[in-house]
C-alpha positions as CSV (number, residue, x, y, z in Angstrom):
1,M,-10.4,179.6,-35.2
2,A,-11.8,182.1,-32.7
3,R,-13.3,180.4,-29.7
4,I,-16.1,181.8,-27.5
5,A,-15.8,181.1,-23.8
6,A,-18.1,181.7,-20.9
7,Q,-17.3,184.3,-18.4
8,D,-16.8,181.8,-15.6
9,D,-13.6,181.2,-13.6
10,D,-12.1,179.0,-16.2
11,G,-12.8,181.5,-19.0
12,K,-11.3,184.3,-17.0
13,A,-8.2,182.2,-16.1
14,Q,-7.6,181.4,-19.8
15,A,-7.9,185.1,-20.7
16,L,-5.5,186.2,-18.0
17,Q,-3.0,183.5,-19.1
18,R,-3.2,184.7,-22.7
19,L,-2.8,188.4,-21.7
20,A,0.3,187.5,-19.7
21,R,1.8,185.8,-22.7
22,G,1.3,189.0,-24.8
23,E,-1.7,187.6,-26.7
24,C,-5.0,189.3,-27.5
25,V,-8.3,188.5,-26.0
26,A,-11.8,189.8,-27.0
27,I,-13.6,191.2,-24.0
28,P,-17.2,192.5,-23.5
29,T,-17.8,196.1,-22.4
30,E,-21.0,198.0,-22.1
31,T,-20.2,199.8,-25.4
32,V,-18.8,197.3,-27.9
33,Y,-16.5,194.2,-27.7
34,G,-12.9,195.1,-27.5
35,L,-9.8,193.4,-28.8
36,A,-7.6,193.6,-25.7
37,G,-3.9,193.3,-25.1
38,N,-1.5,194.4,-22.4
39,A,-1.1,198.2,-23.0
40,T,2.4,198.1,-21.5
41,D,3.7,195.4,-23.9
42,G,4.7,196.8,-27.2
43,E,4.5,193.4,-28.9
44,A,1.0,192.8,-27.6
45,V,-0.1,196.2,-28.8
46,A,1.5,195.6,-32.2
47,R,-0.6,192.4,-32.4
48,I,-3.8,194.4,-32.0
49,F,-2.8,196.7,-34.9
50,E,-1.9,193.7,-37.0
51,M,-5.1,191.7,-36.3
52,K,-7.3,194.8,-37.1
53,G,-5.3,196.1,-40.0
54,R,-5.4,199.4,-38.1
55,P,-3.3,202.4,-39.2
56,R,-0.5,203.0,-36.7
57,F,-1.3,206.7,-36.4
58,N,-4.7,205.9,-34.9
59,P,-4.3,205.7,-31.0
60,L,-5.9,203.1,-28.8
61,I,-7.9,203.6,-25.6
62,C,-6.3,202.2,-22.5
63,H,-8.9,200.6,-20.2
64,V,-8.3,200.8,-16.5
65,S,-10.0,199.3,-13.4
66,D,-10.3,202.5,-11.4
67,V,-9.1,206.1,-11.0
68,Q,-6.1,204.9,-9.0
69,M,-4.8,202.8,-11.9
70,A,-5.5,205.7,-14.3
71,Q,-3.4,208.1,-12.2
72,R,-0.3,205.9,-12.8
73,Y,-0.5,206.5,-16.6
74,G,-2.2,209.8,-17.1
75,E,-2.2,213.2,-15.4
76,M,-5.7,213.2,-13.8
77,G,-6.2,216.8,-12.7
78,K,-9.2,218.0,-10.9
79,V,-11.4,218.3,-14.0
80,A,-10.5,214.7,-15.1
81,R,-11.1,213.4,-11.5
82,D,-14.5,215.2,-11.4
83,L,-15.6,213.6,-14.7
84,A,-14.3,210.2,-13.6
85,A,-16.3,210.5,-10.4
86,A,-19.4,211.4,-12.3
87,F,-19.2,208.8,-15.2
88,W,-16.8,206.0,-14.3
89,P,-17.2,203.2,-14.6
90,G,-19.0,204.0,-17.8
91,P,-18.8,205.0,-21.5
92,L,-16.5,208.0,-21.1
93,T,-12.9,208.2,-22.3
94,L,-10.7,210.9,-20.9
95,V,-7.8,212.2,-23.0
96,V,-5.2,213.6,-20.6
97,P,-1.5,214.3,-20.7
98,A,0.4,211.0,-20.6
99,I,2.9,210.4,-17.7
100,E,6.4,209.9,-19.1
101,A,8.1,206.6,-18.4
102,S,4.7,205.1,-17.2
103,G,5.4,202.0,-19.2
104,I,2.5,202.4,-21.7
105,S,3.6,201.4,-25.2
106,Q,4.1,204.4,-27.5
107,L,2.2,202.3,-30.1
108,A,-0.9,202.6,-27.9
109,T,-0.7,206.4,-27.8
110,A,0.4,206.6,-31.5
111,G,3.4,208.7,-30.3
112,L,1.1,211.5,-28.9
113,D,1.8,213.2,-25.6
114,T,-1.7,212.3,-24.4
115,I,-3.4,209.1,-23.4
116,G,-7.0,208.0,-23.7
117,L,-8.2,206.3,-20.5
118,R,-11.5,204.6,-19.7
119,C,-13.0,202.5,-16.9
120,P,-15.5,200.1,-18.4
121,D,-18.8,199.3,-16.7
122,S,-18.7,195.6,-17.4
123,S,-17.0,192.4,-16.3
124,A,-13.9,193.6,-18.1
125,R,-13.2,195.9,-15.2
126,R,-12.6,192.9,-12.8
127,L,-10.4,191.3,-15.5
128,I,-8.3,194.4,-15.7
129,A,-8.0,194.6,-11.9
130,D,-6.9,191.0,-11.7
131,F,-4.4,191.6,-14.5
132,G,-3.1,194.6,-12.7
133,K,-2.3,196.6,-15.9
134,P,-4.3,198.6,-18.4
135,L,-5.7,196.9,-21.5
136,A,-5.5,198.6,-24.8
137,A,-8.8,197.5,-26.4
138,P,-10.2,199.0,-29.6
139,S,-13.3,197.5,-31.1
140,A,-12.8,193.8,-31.9
141,N,-13.3,194.1,-35.7
142,R,-11.2,194.7,-38.8
143,S,-10.3,198.4,-39.1
144,G,-13.0,200.6,-40.5
145,R,-15.7,198.0,-40.4
146,I,-18.9,197.7,-38.2
147,S,-18.1,197.3,-34.5
148,P,-19.2,194.1,-32.8
149,T,-21.8,194.0,-30.1
150,T,-22.0,190.3,-29.5
151,A,-19.4,187.5,-29.0
152,Q,-20.7,185.9,-32.2
153,H,-19.9,189.1,-34.2
154,V,-16.3,188.9,-33.0
155,A,-15.9,185.2,-33.9
156,Q,-17.3,185.9,-37.4
157,E,-14.8,188.8,-37.8
158,F,-11.8,186.6,-37.0
159,P,-12.7,183.1,-38.1
160,E,-9.2,181.9,-38.9
161,T,-7.6,183.4,-35.8
162,D,-6.8,181.7,-32.5
163,L,-8.7,184.3,-30.5
164,L,-10.4,183.7,-27.2
165,V,-13.7,185.7,-27.0
166,L,-15.3,186.1,-23.5
167,D,-19.0,186.1,-23.9
168,G,-20.8,188.8,-22.0
169,G,-23.9,188.8,-24.0
170,P,-25.1,191.8,-26.1
171,C,-23.6,195.1,-25.3
172,R,-25.9,197.4,-23.4
173,E,-24.9,200.8,-25.0
174,G,-24.2,199.5,-28.5
175,I,-21.9,202.4,-29.6
176,E,-18.4,203.4,-28.6
177,S,-17.7,205.7,-25.6
178,T,-17.8,209.5,-25.6
179,I,-14.2,210.8,-25.9
180,V,-13.3,214.2,-24.4
181,K,-9.9,215.9,-24.2
182,V,-9.5,217.5,-20.9
183,G,-8.0,221.0,-20.6
184,A,-7.5,223.2,-17.6
185,N,-10.4,225.5,-18.5
186,S,-12.3,223.7,-21.3
187,L,-13.2,220.4,-22.8
188,W,-12.9,219.3,-26.4
189,L,-15.4,216.7,-27.7
190,L,-13.4,214.3,-29.9
191,R,-16.1,211.7,-30.4
192,P,-19.8,211.9,-29.3
193,G,-21.3,209.0,-27.4
194,S,-24.0,208.2,-25.0
195,I,-22.7,210.8,-22.5
196,T,-23.7,214.1,-24.0
197,A,-22.0,217.5,-24.1
198,G,-24.6,218.8,-21.7
199,Q,-23.9,216.1,-19.2
200,L,-20.1,216.8,-19.4
201,E,-20.7,220.6,-18.9
202,A,-23.0,219.9,-15.9
203,A,-20.4,217.6,-14.2
204,S,-17.4,219.8,-14.9
205,G,-18.7,223.3,-15.0
206,L,-16.7,223.9,-18.2
207,P,-17.8,224.5,-21.7
208,V,-17.6,221.7,-24.2
209,T,-16.2,222.5,-27.7
210,L,-16.5,220.2,-30.7
211,F,-13.0,219.5,-31.9
212,A,-12.4,221.0,-35.3
213,G,-8.8,220.2,-35.9
214,K,-7.6,217.9,-38.7
215,G,-5.3,215.6,-36.8
216,I,-6.2,212.2,-35.3
217,E,-6.2,212.6,-31.6
218,A,-8.5,209.7,-30.6
219,P,-10.1,206.6,-32.1
220,G,-13.2,207.0,-34.3
221,M,-12.0,210.3,-35.9
222,M,-11.2,208.9,-39.3
223,A,-13.6,210.1,-42.0
224,S,-14.6,206.6,-43.1
225,H,-15.3,204.2,-40.3
226,Y,-18.0,201.8,-38.9
227,A,-18.7,200.8,-42.5
228,P,-20.5,197.7,-43.9
229,Q,-19.7,196.2,-47.3
230,A,-22.7,197.9,-48.8
231,M,-22.7,201.6,-49.6
232,V,-24.7,203.7,-47.1
233,E,-26.9,206.7,-47.6
234,T,-28.4,208.6,-44.6
235,N,-31.4,210.9,-44.1
236,V,-33.4,209.0,-46.8
237,T,-37.2,209.4,-46.8
238,A,-37.9,207.2,-49.8
239,C,-36.3,203.8,-50.2
240,P,-35.0,203.0,-53.7
241,A,-36.2,199.7,-55.1
242,G,-33.8,196.9,-54.2
243,A,-32.0,198.8,-51.4
244,A,-32.0,197.6,-47.8
245,L,-33.6,200.0,-45.3
246,L,-32.6,200.8,-41.8
247,A,-35.8,202.5,-40.5
248,F,-36.4,204.6,-37.4
249,G,-39.7,205.3,-35.6
250,P,-43.3,204.3,-36.5
251,G,-43.3,205.7,-40.0
252,T,-45.5,204.2,-42.7
253,N,-45.3,201.3,-45.0
254,R,-46.0,203.5,-48.0
255,Y,-42.3,204.3,-48.8
256,R,-40.8,201.3,-47.0
257,S,-42.5,198.7,-49.2
258,G,-39.8,198.9,-51.9
259,A,-37.0,197.8,-49.6
260,A,-35.3,194.5,-50.3
261,A,-35.0,194.1,-46.6
262,M,-35.9,196.3,-43.6
263,L,-35.0,196.5,-39.9
264,N,-36.2,199.2,-37.6
265,L,-33.7,200.6,-35.0
266,S,-36.6,201.6,-32.8
267,P,-40.3,201.4,-33.8
268,T,-41.1,203.8,-31.0
269,G,-38.4,206.3,-31.9
270,D,-36.3,205.6,-28.7
271,L,-32.7,206.8,-29.3
272,R,-31.2,204.6,-26.6
273,E,-32.8,201.5,-28.2
274,A,-31.6,202.7,-31.6
275,A,-28.0,203.0,-30.4
276,A,-28.1,199.6,-28.9
277,N,-29.4,198.1,-32.2
278,L,-27.3,200.1,-34.6
279,Y,-24.3,197.9,-35.3
280,A,-26.1,194.6,-35.0
281,M,-28.8,195.7,-37.5
282,L,-26.2,197.1,-40.0
283,K,-24.5,193.8,-39.9
284,E,-27.7,191.8,-40.4
285,L,-28.7,194.0,-43.4
286,D,-25.2,193.8,-44.8
287,A,-25.3,190.0,-44.6
288,G,-28.0,190.0,-47.3
289,K,-25.3,191.5,-49.7
290,P,-27.3,194.6,-50.8
291,K,-25.4,197.2,-52.9
292,L,-27.0,200.0,-50.9
293,I,-28.3,200.4,-47.3
294,V,-30.4,203.5,-46.8
295,V,-31.1,205.0,-43.4
296,E,-34.1,207.1,-42.3
297,P,-33.4,210.4,-40.5
298,I,-32.4,210.2,-36.9
299,P,-33.1,213.2,-34.7
300,N,-29.8,215.1,-34.2
301,H,-30.0,215.7,-30.5
302,G,-28.9,213.9,-27.4
303,L,-27.8,210.4,-28.2
304,G,-28.9,211.0,-31.8
305,I,-25.8,213.1,-32.3
306,A,-23.6,210.0,-31.6
307,I,-25.7,207.8,-33.8
308,N,-25.5,210.3,-36.7
309,D,-21.8,210.6,-36.2
310,R,-21.4,206.8,-36.7
311,L,-23.7,206.8,-39.7
312,S,-22.0,209.7,-41.4
313,R,-18.7,207.9,-41.1
314,A,-20.3,204.7,-42.4
315,A,-21.5,206.6,-45.4
316,A,-18.3,208.5,-46.1
317,P,-16.3,207.9,-49.3
318,R,-13.9,205.0,-48.9
319,E,-10.4,204.5,-50.2
320,A,-10.1,202.2,-53.1
321,A,-9.1,198.7,-52.1
């Protein structure tokens, strides 16, 4: 069964030993917990896909300890370096041309000629530096389900697996990183996150365009994702009787009183608090086994864009089991 370990010297030593053997380890980051494996070991990367049940066409983010490590695996031109200087370590993934023969597993890049690189702002950064190689680390959950923001979430997701989970406490950001594809004269936003398009434009001096293609170029781009067992409806202003309610802001009890259960992402309407609470509250409501979870409107600006992106994918039609 999955085992939670403290982030002390012993826990880190165990994690490094497992990574060196090609095993997976769950690590805390400031966004969500990641299911990490050696990104240069094809068998280790394959284990990540197998544990998650993840489609092989969905690439993985490779986590690095600093820009110097990133430059060994991706072409970090001036724009990428400027963005890294502004936001690394932090919740920004840069998709750049992959360096041929760098040693990164083609499974990690899903055979694309690009690579997603991120330097996490957490204890995982020191673990990566000590390991000396990038860690491929998608969210530590079954593919398409709610991402974990505590060590306990991870252990519950993989109860029958011999998985070491390093406990870094609740994740500070609560939603996955912003992903941007870096071009010479423009940036394409592949996945919104806590670093906004406006911040990216200010740091780079380049326009940011929302990616409108149909291909999967980065994690989090599948239509159905981040989903609980219950069905999800968004932008609801009246809770149907028997449904669970994910509220936002002060509101009133008048239309909330019919909810079978209710949690409030942020009673004061703070988007950062809402993002940090999103996945944990979805999991808590889903544990009550409702047929439907309804979500009150979230303002679609700033961090609200990223929250609404996750909620729209949680509410998207799902493939039949």
